[in-house]
N, C-alpha and C positions, 0 to 999 in steps of 0.2 A: 783212596778207598775208605769207606767208613762202614760201620756196622752198628746195629742197635740190639739191645737186650731188653725184652719186654716181659713183665710178669703180671699175671692177672689172677684173681681169686675165682674159685668155682662156686663156693657156697655163699649165700646172701648174708650169713651171720659172720661178723668179724672180717668183712672184706679187706679192709686196710691191713690188718694184722697178717692175714693170710697172704696177701700180695707181697708185703714186706718180707715175710719169711721165705716165700718162693724166690724173690729177687736175691736175697742174701745167699740162699743155697746155690742159685744159678751163678752168682758171682764167684763163690768159692770153687765151683766146679769148672768155671770158664778157663780155657787154655787158648792163648793166642801166641803163636810163634813168629819171630822175625820182625815184629814192630813193637814200639812202645805203646802202652795202653794206659787208661786211667782207672783200671780195675782196682788197684789198691786204694785209691781215693774213694771210689764208690763203696768199697767194702767198709772203709772207716765210717762213711756216712751211715750205712745200714746198721752199724754197730754203735752209733753214737746216741745215747739216751736223750741228750739235750736237743739234738736235731729233731728227734721224733716227738718231743713235747710240743714243738712248734707246728707240726703238721697235723692239724686237726680239722674238725668239721665246722666249728663256729669261727667267725671272724677270719675267713679264709685268706683275705688279702694281707692282713696283719701277720697272720701265721706264716704265710709264704715268704714275706719279707724277712721275718725273724729266722726262718729255716734257711733261707739263702745266705743270710749273714753268718749263721753257724757253719754252713757248708764252706764259705769262704775262709773262716777261721781254721777249719780242718785242712783245707787246701794249703794255707800258709804253713801250718805245722808240718804237713807232709813234705813240703819243699825243703824244709830245714833238715830233714833226715838224710 
């Protein structure tokens, strides 16, 4: 079984920031019992300023690549805890 958590923004101004804030809140409030989840990893990503610097509107492919590298670093750090 799998599930998805999706967050969207309602206002046309600051769409990205609004969607990120909604996702962060949803992850904090998310409760899943009985199985292991990646919730903590995704919370760390939402709280990581360096990750967010790479997710922008210009040079989208380069930014996505850098954001994915940062997410991988966060994942490796989480595995060591």
